[in-house]
FITI-543978 format. One record per residue: residue in one letter; x, y, z of N, C-alpha, C, O, CB in turn; residue number from 1. Coordinates in steps of 0.1 Angstrom, whole numbers, always signed. Each point is the difference from the previous one (the first is absolute). Glycine has a CB too. Layout:
% FITI-543978
 rest   n_u   n_v   n_w  ca_u  ca_v  ca_w   c_u   c_v   c_w   o_u   o_v   o_w  cb_u  cb_v  cb_w  nr
    a     X     Y     Z     X     Y     Z     X     Y     Z     X     Y     Z     X     Y     Z NUM
...
% end
This chain:
% FITI-543978
 rest   n_u   n_v   n_w  ca_u  ca_v  ca_w   c_u   c_v   c_w   o_u   o_v   o_w  cb_u  cb_v  cb_w  nr
    x    +8   -11    +0    -8   +11    +0    +9   +12    +0   +10    +1    +8   -29   -13    +4   1
    x   +16   +21   -20    +8   +12    -3    -7   +12    +8   -12    +1    +0   +20   -10   -23   2
    x    +1   +17   +30    -5   +11    +8    -1   +12    -9    +9    +4    -6    +2   -13   +27   3
    x   -24   +15   -21    -3   +12    -8    +2   +12    +8    -8    +4    +8    -8   -17   -22   4
    x   +27   +20   +11    +4   +12    +8   -10   +11    -3    -4    +8    +9   +28   -14   -10   5
    x   -29    +8   -11    -9   +10    -4   -13    -1    +7    -5   +10    +6   +15    -9   -28   6
    x   -16   -13   +23   -12    -2    +7    +2    +2   +15    -9    +6    +7    +1   -22   -25   7
    x   +19   +12   +23    +3    +2   +14    +1   +14    +4    -5    +5   +10   +17   -27   -10   8
    x    -5   +30    -8    +2   +14    +2   -14    +8    -1    -2    +9    +8   +26   -11   -17   9
    x   -32    -2    +0   -13    +6    -1    -8    -4   +12    -7    +9    +6    +7   -11   -31  10
    x    +1   -10   +30    -8    -4   +12    +5    +7   +12    -8    +5    +8    +4   -27   -18  11
    x   +17   +24   +12    +6    +7   +11    -5   +14    +0    -3    +6   +10   +23   -21    -9  12
    x   -19   +22   -13    -5   +14    -1   -14    +1    +3    -4    +9    +7   +21    -5   -25  13
    x   -25   -13   +14   -15    +0    +3    -2    -2   +15    -9    +7    +6    +4   -16   -29  14
    x   +12    +0   +29    -1    -2   +14    +4   +12    +8    -6    +4   +10   +11   -28   -14  15
    x    +6   +31    +1    +5   +12    +7   -11   +11    -2    -3    +7   +10   +27   -13   -14  16
    x   -29    +8    -8   -11   +10    -3   -12    -3    +9    -5   +10    +6   +13    -7   -29  17
    x   -12   -15   +24   -11    -4    +8    +2    +3   +15    -9    +5    +7    +3   -23   -24  18
    x   +18   +15   +22    +4    +3   +13    +0   +15    +3    -5    +5   +11   +18   -26   -10  19
    x    -8   +29   -10    -1   +15    +2   -14    +5    +0    -3    +8    +9   +25    -6   -21  20
    x   -30    -7    +3   -14    +5    +0    -7    -5   +13    -8    +8    +6    +7    -9   -31  21
    x    +3   -11   +30    -6    -5   +12    +5    +9   +12    -8    +2    +9    +7   -25   -19  22
    x   +14   +26   +10    +5    +8   +11    -6   +14    +1    -4    +4   +11   +26   -17   -13  23
    x   -23   +20   -10    -5   +13    +0   -15    -1    +3    -5    +9    +8   +21    -2   -25  24
    x   -23   -17   +13   -15    -1    +3    -2    -4   +14   -11    +2    +5    +7    -8   -29  25
    x   +13    +0   +31    -2    -5   +13    +3   +11   +11    +0    -4   +12    +6   -19   -21  26
    x    -4   +36    +5    +2   +10   +10   -12    +1    +9   -12    +0    -5   +27   +13   -10  27
    x   -13   -12   +28   -11    +0    +9    -2   +14    +5    +9    +7    +3    -5   -31    +4  28
    x   -17   +28    -6    -3   +14    +4    -8    +0   +12    -9    -9    +2    +9   +16   -25  29
    x    +2    +2   +32    -9    +3   +11    -7   +13    -3    +6    +9    -5    +9   -21   +22  30
    x   -27   +13   -13    -8   +12    -3    -3    +6   +14    -3    -6   +10    -7    -3   -31  31
    x   +11   +23   +21    -4    +7   +12   -10   +11    -4    -1    +3   -12   +24    -6   +22  32
    x   -32    +7    -1   -10    +9    -3    +0   +12    +9    +4    -1   +11   -18   -18   -20  33
    x    +9   +30    +3    -2   +12    +8   -13    +6    -3    -3    +4   -12   +28    +1   +12  34
    x   -34    -5    +9   -13    +5    -2    -2   +13    +8    +5    +0   +12   -14   -23   -16  35
    x    +3   +33    -1    -1   +13    +7   -14    +5    -1    -7    -1   -10   +31    +7    +5  36
    x   -29    -1   +16   -13    +7    +0    +3   +15    +3    +5    +3   +11   -18   -24    -3  37
    x   +10   +29   -18    +4   +14    +1   -13    +8    +2    -9    +0    -8   +29    -3    -7  38
    x   -20   +11   +26   -11    +8    +4    +3   +15    -1   +11    +4    -3   -20   -23   +17  39
    x    +0   +27   -10    +1   +14    +1    +3    +4   +14    -8    -4    +9    -7    +8   -29  40
    x   +25    +4   +23    +4    +4   +13    -7   +13    +4    -2    +9    -8   +24   -20    +5  41
    x   -28   +11   +15    -6   +12    +5   +12    +9    +5   +10    -4    +5   -31    -8    +2  42
    x   +19   +25   -10   +10   +10    +4    -5    +8   +12   -12    +4    +0   +21    -3   -24  43
    x    +0    +2   +33    -4    +8   +12    +1   +15    -3    -6    +8    +6   +14   -26    +9  44
    x    +0   +22   -25    +1   +14    -4    -9    +2   -12    +0    -8    -9   +24    +9   +18  45
    x   -31   +10    -9    -9    +3   -11    +0   +15    -3    +1    +8   +10   -16   -27    -3  46
    x   +15   +23   -19    -1   +14    -4   -14    +4    +2   -10    -7    -3   +29    +5   -14  47
    x   -21   +15   +21   -13    +6    +1    +1   +14    -6   +10    +7    +2   -15   -20   +20  48
    x    -5   +17   -29    +0   +14    -6    -2   +10   +12    -8    -2    +9    -1    -7   -31  49
    x   +17   +19   +21    +0   +11   +10   -10   +11    -3    -7    -1   -10   +31    -5   +16  50
    x   -24   +16    +3    -9   +11    -2    +3    +8   -13   -10    +6    -6    +8    -4   +30  51
    x   +14    -2   -29    +4    +7   -13    +0   -10   -11    +5    +3   -11    +8   +14   +23  52
    x   -19   -29   -10    +1   -11   -10    -6    +4   -14    +5    -3   -10    -6   -13   +29  53
    x   -11   +23   -18    -6    +4   -13    +8   +10    -7    +2    -2   -12   -24    -2   +22  54
    x   +27   +14    -3    +9   +10    -7   +13    -6    -5    +4    +4   -11   -14   +13   +26  55
    x   +15   -27    -8   +13    -6    -5    -2   -11   -10    +9    -6    -5    +0   +11   +27  56
    x   -22    -9   -25    -3   -10   -10    +4   -14    +6    +5    -9    -7    -1   +25   -11  57
    x    -6   -18   +31    +3   -13    +6    -9   -11    -4   -12    +1    +1   +21   +12   +18  58
    x    -3   -24   -23    -7   -12    -3    +8   -12    +6   +12    +0    +0   -22   +10   -22  59
    x    +2   -19   +27    +7   -12    +7    -5   -13    -6   -12    -2    -2   +13   +16   +23  60
    x    +8   -22   -24    -3   -13    -6    +9   -11    +7   +12    -1    -3   -19   +11   -19  61
    x    +1   -16   +32    +8   -10    +8   +12    +7    +7    -3    +8    +9    -3   -26   -26  62
    x   +18   +14   +14   +12    +5    +7    +6   +12    -7   +10    +5    +4    -6   -28    +5  63
    x   -11   +28   -19    +5   +12    -7    -9   +12    +1   -12    +0    -2   +23   -16   -14  64
    x    -5   +27   +21    -7   +13    +0    +7    +9   -11   +12    +0    -1   -17    -2   +27  65
    x    -4    +8   -33    +5    +9   -11    -6   +14    +2   -12    +1    +2   +13   -21   -18  66
    x    +8   +30   +15    -4   +14    +1    +2    +6   -14   +12    +1    -4    -5    +0   +29  67
    x   -17    +2   -32    +1    +4   -14    -2   +15    -2    +1    +4   -12   -10   -26    +6  68
    x    +7   +30   +16    -3   +14    -2    +8    +9    +9    -5   +10    +4   -18   -17   -12  69
    x   +35    +3   +12    +8    +9    +8    +6   +11    -9    +6    -4   -10    -1   -15   +27  70
    x    -6   +31   -13    +6   +11    -7    +7   +10    +9    -3    +0   +12   -15    -3   -29  71
    x   +26   +11   +12    +7   +10    +8    +2   +12    -9    +2    -1   -12    +9   -16   +27  72
    x   -11   +29   -10    +3   +12    -8   +14    +3    -2    +9    -5    +8   -30   +15    +1  73
    x   +25    -3   -20   +14    +3    -2    +4   +10   +11    -7   +10    +3    +5   -14   -29  74
    x   +14    +2   +31    +5    +9   +10    -9    +2   +13    +0   +10    +6   +12    +1   -25  75
    x   -19   -22   +22    -9    +0   +12    -2   -14    +4    +4   -10    -6   -16   +31    -1  76
    x    +7   -23   +19    -2   -13    +6   -15    -3    +2    -7    +8    +4   +29    -6    +8  77
    x   -26   -14   -17   -13    -5    +2    +1   -12   +10    +8    -9    -1   -16   +16   -22  78
    x    -1    -7   +33    +0   -10   +10   -13    -8    -1   -11    +6    +2   +26    +8   +14  79
    x   -14   -27   -17   -12    -9    +1    +2    -6   +13    +7   -10    +2   -10    +6   -27  80
    x    -5    +9   +35    +2    -5   +14    -4   -14    +2    +5    -7    +9    -8   +30    -2  81
    x    -7   -28   -14    -6   -13    +3    -5    -7   -13   -12    -3    +0    +6   +12   +23  82
    x   +14   -11   -33    -5    -7   -12    -2   -15    +2    -8    -6    -7   +19   +24    -6  83
    x    -2   -24   +21    -1   -15    +2    +5    -3   +14    +8    +6    +6    -5   -10   -31  84
    x    -9    -7   +30    +3    -5   +14    +4   -14    -1    -4    -8    -9   -12   +25   +20  85
    x   +23   -21    +0    +4   -14    +1    -6    -5   +14    +3    +6   +10   +19    -3   -24  86
    x   -30   -14   +13    -7    -4   +12    +6   -14    +4    +0    -9    -8   -21   +22    +2  87
    x   +24   -15   +19    +4   -13    +5   -12    -6    +6    -4    +3   +12   +28    +4    -8  88
    x   -30   -17   -10   -12    -6    +5    +3   -13    +7    -9    -7    +5    -4   +16   -24  89
    x   +26   -12   +20    +4   -13    +7    +1    +2   +15    -3   +10    +6   +16   -15   -26  90
    x   -10    -7   +26    +0    -1   +15   +13    +4    +6    +2    +1   +12   -19   -19   -14  91
    x   +27   +21    -7   +13    +3    +6    +7   +11    -9    -4    +3   -11    +7   -26   +20  92
    x    +7   +29    -3    +8   +11    -7    +7    -6   -12    +4   -12    +0    +0   +24   +22  93
    x    -3    -4   -33    +7    -5   -12   +10   +11    -3    -2   +12    +0   -19   -24    -9  94
    x   +33    +7    +7   +12    +8    -4    +3    -1   -15    +2   -12    -4    +7   +10   +28  95
    x    -9   +12   -31    +2    +0   -15   +10   +10    -4    +4    +9    +7   -27   -17   -10  96
    x   +28    +7   -10    +9    +9    -6    -7    +7   -12    -8    -7    -6   +28    -7   +14  97
    x   -16   +26   -11    -5    +7   -12   +12    +3    -8    +9    +6    +4   -29    +4    +8  98
    x   +20   -14   -25   +11    +3    -9    -6    +7   -12   -11    -1    -3   +24   -20   +10  99
    x    -4   +29   -13    -4    +8   -12    +5    -9   -11   +11    -2    -3    -9   +25   +13 100
    x   -12   -29   -17    +3    -9   -11    +4    +8   -12   +10    -4    -7   -27   -13   +15 101
    x   +11   +28   -11    +4    +8   -12    -7   +13    +1   -11    +2    +6   +14   -22   -20 102
    x    +4   +30    +9    -6   +13    -3    +4    +4   -14   +12    +2    -3   -12    +5   +28 103
    x    -9    -6   -34    +3    +3   -14    -8   +11    -5   -10    +5    +6   +15   -29    -9 104
    x    -1   +29    -9    -7   +11    -6    +8   +13    +0   +13    -1    -2   -34    -9    +9 105
    x   +15   +21    -5    +6   +13    -2    +7    +5   +13    -3   +10    +6   -14    -4   -23 106
    x   +25   -15   +23    +7    +3   +12    +9   +13    +0    +1    +6   +10    -1   -30    -5 107
    x    +6   +28   -17    +7   +13    +0    -8   +12    +4    +5   +10    +4   +10   -20   -21 108
    x   -28    +9   +15   -10   +11    +3    -5    -1   +15    -7    +9    +4    +1    -8   -29 109
    x    +9   -12   +31    -6    -3   +14   +10    +6   +10   +12    -3    +0   -24   -18    -8 110
    x    +6   +28   +18    +8    +5   +11    +1   -10   +11   +11    -4    +4   -17   +28   -10 111
    x    -6   -28   +11    +0   -10   +11   -13    -7    +1   -11    +5    -3   +28    +9   +15 112
    x   -17   -26    -7   -11    -7    +5    +4    -7   +14   +10    -7    +1   -19    +3   -25 113
    x    +1    +7   +34    +1    -6   +13   -12    -8    +3   -11    +5    -3   +27   +13   +11 114
    x   -15   -29    -2   -11    -7    +6    +2    -1   +15   +10    -5    +5   -14    -9   -26 115
    x    -6   +19   +28    +1    +1   +15   -11   -10    +5   -12    +1    -4   +22   +23    +5 116
    x    -6   -32    +8   -10   -10    +6    -3    +4   +14    +8    +3    +8    +1   -21   -22 117
    x   -23   +19   +16    -5    +4   +13   -10   -11    +5    -6    -7    -8    +9   +31    +3 118
    x    -3   -26   +18   -10    -9    +6   -13    +7    +3    +0   +11    +5   +19   -24    +6 119
    x   -30    +7   -16   -13    +5    +3    -4    -3   +15    -9    +7    +5    +3    -9   -30 120
    x   +11    -8   +31    -3    -4   +13    +6    +9   +11    -7    +3   +10    +5   -26   -18 121
    x   +14   +28    +5    +7    +8   +10    +3   +14    -5    +5    +8    +7    +4   -29    +3 122
    x   -12   +24   -23    +3   +12    -7   +14    +4    +1    +4   +12    +0   -27    -5    +5 123
    x   +32   -17    -4   +14    +3    +0    +7    -3   -13    -5    -8    -8    +5    +2   +32 124
    x   +11   +13   -26    +8    -2   -12    +8   -13    +1    +6    -3   +11    -4   +28   -15 125
    x    -3   -33    -6    +7   -13    +0   +13    +0    -8   +11    -4    +5   -33    -7    -3 126
    x   +22   +16   -14   +11    -1    -9    +0   +11   -11   -11    +3    -5   +13   -28    +9 127
    x    +9   +30    -8    +1   +10   -11    +8    -7   -11   +12    -4    +3   -14   +25   +12 128
    x    -3   -23   -27    +7    -6   -11    +3   +10   -11   -10    +6    -5    +0   -28   +11 129
    x   +22   +24   -10    +3    +8   -11    -1    -9   -13    +8    -9    -1    +7   +25   +15 130
    x   -24   -13   -22    -2    -7   -13   +10    +6   -10    +7    -8    -7   -31    +2   +13 131
    x   +24   +19    -7    +8    +7   -10    +4   +14    +6    -9    +7    +5    -2   -20   -25 132
    x   +23   +16   +20    +5   +13    +4   +14    +3    -5    +8   -10    -1   -23    +9   +22 133
    x   +18   +13   -23   +14    +4    -5    +4    -8   -12   +12    -3    -2    -6    +9   +25 134
    x   -15    -8   -32    +3    -7   -13    +3   -15    +1    +6    -6    -9    +3   +27    +2 135
    x   -13   -27   +18    +4   -15    +2   -12    -7    +8    -7    +6    +8   +32    +0    -8 136
    x   -25   -19    -3   -10    -8    +7    +4    -1   +14   +12    -2    +3   -17   -11   -24 137
    x    -4   +13   +30    +2    -2   +14    +1   -14    +4    +3    -9    -8   -14   +31   +13 138
    x    +8   -25    +8    +0   -13    +5   -13    -3    +6    -8    +9    +4   +33    -9    +0 139
    x   -28   -13    -2   -12    -4    +7    +1    +1   +15    +8    +8    +5   -13   -23   -25 140
    x    -2    +6   +26    +0    -1   +15    +0   -15    +4    -7    -8    -6    -5   +31    +8 141
    x   +20   -26    +8    +0   -14    +5    -5    -1   +14    +0    +9    +8   +20   -13   -23 142
    x   -25    -8   +18    -4    -4   +13   -11    +9    +6    +2    +5   +11   +21   -15    -8 143
    x   -34   +12   -11   -11    +8    +5   -10    -9    +7    -6    -9    -7    +9   +26   -12 144
    x    -5   -16   +32    -8    -9    +7   -14    +6    +2    -2    +9    +8   +22   -18    +4 145
    x   -30    +4   -19   -14    +5    +1    -7   -10   +10    -2   -12    -3    +2   +22   -21 146
    x    -5    -4   +35    -6    -9   +10   -14    -5    -5    -6    +5    -9   +18    +8   +27 147
    x   -16   -24   -12   -13    -6    -3   -11   +10    +2    +0    +8   +10    +8   -31    -3 148
    x   -17   +24   -16   -12    +9    +1    +4   +15    -3    -9    +8    +1    +0   -24   +15 149
    x   +21   +18   -21    +3   +14    -3    -1    +3   -15    +1    -9    -8   +15    +9   +28 150
    x   -18   +13   -23    -1    +4   -14    +9   +12    -1    +0    +9    +8   -24   -17   -11 151
    x   +32    +8    -8    +9   +11    -3    -4    +6   -13    -4    -6    -9   +23    -6   +21 152
    x   -17   +26   -12    -2    +7   -13   +13    +4    -6   +10    +3    +6   -32    +6    +3 153
    x   +22   -10   -23   +12    +3    -7    -2   +14    -7    -7    +1   -10   +12   -26    +6 154
    x    +1   +35   +10    -1   +14    -6   +10    +2   -11   +12    -3    +2   -20   +11   +21 155
    x    +4    -2   -34    +9    +3   -11    +2   +15    -1   -10    +7    +0    +2   -28   -12 156
    x   +20   +25   +11    +4   +14    -3    +8    +1   -13   +10    -6    -1   -10   +11   +27 157
    x    -6    +3   -35    +6    +0   -14    +3   +15    -3    -7    +9    +2    -7   -29    -9 158
    x   +26   +21    +1    +5   +13    -4    +7    -1   -13   +10    -8    -2    -8   +16   +26 159
    x    -7    +0   -34    +7    +0   -14    +9   +12    +0    -2   +10    +7   -18   -22   -18 160
    x   +30   +12    +2    +8   +12    -3    -8   +11    -7   -11    -3    -5   +31   -12    +4 161
    x   -15   +27    +1    -8   +11    -6    -1    -1   -15    -9    +6    -6   +17    +8   +24 162
    x    +0   -22   -24    +0    -2   -15   -10   -12    -4    -1    -2   -12   +25   +11   +11 163
    x   -30   -16   +11    -8   -11    -4   -13    +5    -6    -5   +11    +3   +14   -24   +16 164
    x   -15    +5   -28   -13    +4    -6    -9   -12    +2    +3   -10    +6    +8   +24   -24 165
    x   -24   -12   +14   -10   -10    +2    +2   -13    -8    -6   -10    +2   -10   +28    +3 166
    x   +26   -17   -14    +3   -12    -8   +10   -10    +7    +2   -11    -5    -6   +25   -16 167
    x   +10    -9   +32   +10    -8    +7    -7    -9   +10   -11    +4    +6   +28   +14    -9 168
    x   -11   -30    +5    -6    -9   +10   +11   -10    +4   +10    -2    -8   -33    +5    -1 169
    x   +22    -9   +20    +9   -11    +4    -9   -12    +5   -12    +2    +5   +31   +14    +1 170
    x   -14   -28    -6    -6   -11    +6    +8    -5   +11   +12    -3    -1   -22    -4   -21 171
    x    +4    +5   +34    +7    -5   +12    -5   -14    +3   -12    -2    +1   +16   +26    +8 172
    x    +5   -34    -7    -4   -13    +4    +6    -3   +13   +12    -2    +1   -14    -5   -25 173
    x    -6    +5   +34    +5    -4   +13    -4   -14    +3   -11    -5    -5    +9   +29   +14 174
    x   +10   -31    -1    -3   -14    +3    +1    -2   +15   +10    +3    +6    -2   -11   -29 175
    x   -18    +2   +29    +0    -4   +14    +4   -15    +0    -6    -8    -6   -11   +25   +13 176
    x   +28   -19    +1    +4   -14    +2    -5    -5   +14    +5    +5   +10   +16    -1   -25 177
    x   -30   -13   +15    -7    -4   +12    +4   -15    +2    -3    -8    -8   -16   +24    +5 178
    x   +25   -19   +15    +4   -14    +2   -13    -8    +3    -9    +5    +6   +31    +2    +3 179
    x   -21   -20   -13   -11    -9    +2    +2    -6   +13   +11    -6    +3   -14    +2   -28 180
    x    -7    +4   +34    +1    -5   +13    -1   -15    +0    +0    -7   +10    -9   +28    +0 181
% end
């Protein structure tokens, strides 16, 4: 009997191929699962329209308060004493930060914007924030502790330069960073 090398080589190649396919196909997998139920969180801080809310064009949608009608005269100061309030409806004090996200628009014509925070419960001054002054963006405020059941008003003071006209405007975006308890 004569040994056929060609057939043997074909058979060995076929056997190796079959083993490779079997090895790759035999990989074992474990599966893990992550299931999540996502709900809506109740917030203890809430925006409330203030006594000057109508004049300031205050609108509130969830966690966003928008003031669409703040104006100031050229070379004079306009004060909106109570356009929007922040109310702590929770059972404990909440400490938060206010940052200036952006101030855009005709800032070269803007002299200053200050936001002063006052407590309605104690009529005391809480914080003075420079939003814009001396040609530069100011800074926010950190670690503001609003007690449970207290309401604070955000007073806006706006002053344009004498060269400003009614076509000039700026957009101010403030952000409150509230820790989740």
